[in-house]
FIFI-383166 format. One record per residue (C-alpha): y, z, x negated; residue in one letter. Coordinates in steps of 0.25 Angstrom, whole numbers, plus 5000, padded with zeros to 4 digits. Layout:
BEGIN
YZXA/...
//
This chain:
BEGIN
455353955171M/454654055182D/455754145186Q/454754235188A/454154275176T/455554285165P/455354255150V/455354395146A/454154445155E/453254315147R/452654385136P/452854255127S/454054225131A/454554215119L/454354095112N/454354025124K/455153935129I/456153985138V/456253905150P/457653825152D/458653905161F/460153865164S/460953985170A/462653965173P/463354035161M/464754035157T/465953915154G/465453875168E/464053805161Q/462753835163T/461653885153F/460453795150Q/459353845141L/458853695138A/460353665134D/460053755123Y/459053695117K/459153695101G/459953825102K/459553975100K/460154045115I/460454195114V/460254215131L/460854375130Y/460554445143F/461754585146Y/462054635156P/463354615161K/464554565159D/465854645154N/465054775150T/464954845139P/463654805132G/463554655139C/465054645132T/464654705118T/463454615117E/464354475122G/465354525110I/464154535101H/463654395105F/464954345103R/465454385090D/464154335084L/464054215093H/464454105080E/463154165073Q/462254135085F/462953995086R/462553975072A/461254005074A/461153885084N/461054005095A/461954015110E/462054155115V/462154155130F/462454295138G/461654325151V/461954415161S/461954435178R/463554405179D/464354295184S/464754185179L/466354225180R/465854355175S/465354315161H/466454205162E/467454325159G/466554405152F/466354305141K/467854275141T/468254425139K/467154415127L/467554285122A/466054255121L/465654115115P/464554105123F/464154075137E/463554185148L/462554145158I/462654205172S/461354265179D/461654305190P/460454295198D/459554335185E/458954225182T/459154225168L/458954375170C/457454355175T/457054255167M/457254345153F/457054475161D/457954535157V/458354625172M/457954775169K/458254905177M/459154965170K/459955125170N/461355115172M/461955235172Y/460755315179G/460455195190K/459455095188K/460054955188V/459554815188R/460154745174G/460054655162I/459354695151E/460054655138R/459354565133S/459354425122T/458554325122F/458554215110I/458054075115I/457753975103D/458153825100E/456853775108S/457053875119G/456053985114K/456354115120L/456054195105V/456854325105K/457254415116E/457854575117W/457854645127R/458454785129G/459654725120V/460754855115K/461754775110V/462154835097P/461554745087G/460954655096H/461754535095I/461654545080D/459854545080D/460054425092V/460754335081L/459954375069E/458754315078F/459454215081V/459654175067K/458354185062A/457954095073L/457953975064A/
//
């Protein structure tokens, strides 16, 4: 994929095939999009391990994980945190899914989730909480940006279930 043109900036990115990509993830594994053909993929981008909103979001995905699996969907969390940080976060929350480490912001750039945000009155560059659904054929079929955690994971699950 052309790194200069993020998926999200392409006006017709929805319903287009997401180019194959790979990234390191927990469990000493490498995520490879092509490995999940035939499955729905939920990629949720979050700002930082062990922060209140990200912890709440991870717990909700954990608690609904079996329902996502029953709907033929695999969930993956993505942030710029290190694999070491991810492993600790995953263990602490007993997350049944893998976390993808993107310290060089390759995926963040591809999905255009890096934004300037206000944190305690200061402008900081960080991940805008966002969720993307890739269908069984590898097409980007849904995106949520600027996500507020309450109710979001239920919305994602309902969308995934409706993708028959």
